[in-house]
GUDOVO-314218 format. One record per residue: z, x, y of N, C-alpha, C in turn. Coordinates in steps of 0.001 Angstrom, whole numbers, padded with zeros to 6 digits, always signed. Last residue first. Layout:
BEGIN
ZXYZXYZXY;...
//
This chain:
BEGIN
-018704+013366+013833-019655+014180+014553-019337+015630+014438;-018644+010565+011591-018074+011669+012332-019144+012470+013034;-017942+007225+010811-018934+008273+011033-018333+009339+011897;-016798+004997+008379-016447+005943+009433-017574+006945+009571;-017233+001511+007745-017509+002913+007444-017189+003786+008655;-014369-000655+008157-015762-000299+008440-015981+001139+008035;-012193-002368+006022-012484-001139+006750-013970-000950+006937;-009580-004704+005607-011020-004447+005577-011286-003252+006477;-006771-005413+003570-007338-004767+004745-008839-004562+004528;-003927-007109+002358-005387-007009+002380-005834-006370+003688;-001347-007342+000133-001706-006766+001423-003209-006522+001393;-000217-010331-001505-000982-009089-001483-001190-008630-000042;+000897-012823-001125+001794-011677-001116+001084-010336-001157;-001348-014588-003208-000378-014623-002111+000590-013439-002235;-004069-012495-004410-002977-013448-004633-002061-013478-003401;-007468-011969-004997-006338-011741-004097-005324-012855-004321;-009447-010663-007465-008765-011878-007014-007501-011511-006239;-012548-009019-007233-011096-008878-007337-010428-010118-006753;-015236-009047-006779-014704-010099-007654-013196-009992-007865;-015759-006799-005200-015917-008138-004620-015308-009247-005478;-013265-004232-005930-014606-004823-005959-014587-006253-005419;-011072-002288-003728-011317-003216-004829-012745-003752-004776;-008957+000367-002945-010285-000206-002742-010605-001059-003966;-005519-000194-002414-006541+000238-003375-007869-000413-003011;-003414-001298-000914-003778+000112-000704-004770+000676-001731;-003512-004034-001520-002344-003230-001890-002691-001737-001942;-006913-003870-001343-005799-004765-001646-004666-003902-002168;-009633-003391+000771-008529-002752+000056-007427-003795-000131;-013131-003521+001170-011864-004239+001069-010859-003403+000291;-015580-002287+003489-014868-002231+002212-013549-002981+002288;-018648-002842+004743-017242-003082+005067-016493-003204+003742;-021115-002802+003623-020571-001516+004059-019104-001632+004472;-021839-005408+003218-021280-004675+002075-020718-003311+002460;-021013-007835+005606-021765-006617+005296-021068-005842+004188;-019324-009851+006359-020123-010060+005157-020903-008816+004733;-018281-009290+008800-017385-009138+007660-018140-009276+006338;-020230-010052+010606-020118-008626+010272-019218-008397+009060;-019989-012708+011338-020827-012381+010177-020704-010931+009738;-017603-014563+012475-017896-013129+012493-018672-012772+011229;-016095-016934+012875-017474-016830+013338-017891-015361+013511;-013685-017382+011722-013685-016566+012934-015079-016361+013520;-014279-019037+009519-013146-019346+010404-013233-018634+011744;-016553-017726+008339-016605-019112+008802-015519-019411+009838;-015630-015173+007727-016863-015328+008507-016933-016723+009111;-013403-015841+006122-013214-015173+007413-014442-015324+008304;-014748-016988+003911-013769-017764+004675-013552-017158+006058;-016250-014806+003007-016932-016026+003458-015999-016876+004313;-014145-013054+002290-015137-012666+003306-015817-013910+003887;-012966-014559+000268-012211-014284+001486-013149-013871+002603;-014994-014461-001641-014610-015746-001059-013827-015582+000220;-014931-011724-002242-016159-012321-001699-015878-013669-001055;-012347-011515-003333-012663-010821-002088-013910-011435-001453;-011168-014670-004599-011910-013418-004751-012197-012819-003376;-007947-015961-004592-009259-016033-003971-009931-014677-004131;-005302-017905-006177-005947-016717-005651-007339-016994-005108;-003637-019880-006927-004712-019529-007855-005453-018283-007420;-002079-020293-004706-001463-019584-005821-002501-019170-006861;-004292-019777-001868-003564-020598-002832-002983-019725-003943;-003924-018397+001262-004493-018165-000063-003647-018950-001056;-004676-018751+004652-003856-019214+003537-004604-018966+002239;-004902-016133+007087-005507-017170+006248-004510-017558+005171;-005188-014324+010078-004298-015028+009163-005063-016097+008413;-006003-011019+011182-006355-012429+010989-005347-013033+010020;-006278-008275+013541-005655-008974+012416-006142-010415+012350;-007886-007065+015563-007015-006248+014730-006392-006929+013532;-009564-008950+016664-008442-008460+017472-007417-007738+016605;-011843-009375+015302-010652-010069+014809-009411-009716+015620;-013741-007748+016482-013959-009201+016482-012742-010009+016037;-012434-005096+016042-012617-005718+017364-012842-007231+017318;-012544-004248+013353-011280-004717+013925-011477-005496+015229;-014921-003132+012625-014705-004519+012232-013423-005092+012853;-014767-000443+013333-015501-001374+014200-015249-002838+013870;-011457+000219+012035-012796+000627+012451-013437-000436+013319;-009807-002343+010163-009848-000982+010710-011289-000605+011019;-007602-005097+009796-008971-004604+009947-008926-003239+010612;-005502-007161+007715-005722-006110+008695-007166-005642+008681;-004228-010376+007390-005254-009442+006955-005489-008445+008073;-001515-012259+006237-002123-011524+007343-003059-010479+006774;-001394-015435+004802-001390-014012+004598-002068-013361+005796;
//
């Protein structure tokens, strides 16, 4: 599954990452840990980085299934 990133979190992943998710699924918290390990990017573990699945912000225990669209977003600051 391809995972998209927006904001500051996009740079360490060059905008996208690919991971395999089993048919049993994987919780958002587990996906964060997998991404941190695979890509050596601890910033994905910060709670300020929000997860969206199929265009909906989801909690950490939400189970991601194959075929879902997943994106992580850093907080936005304006001036």
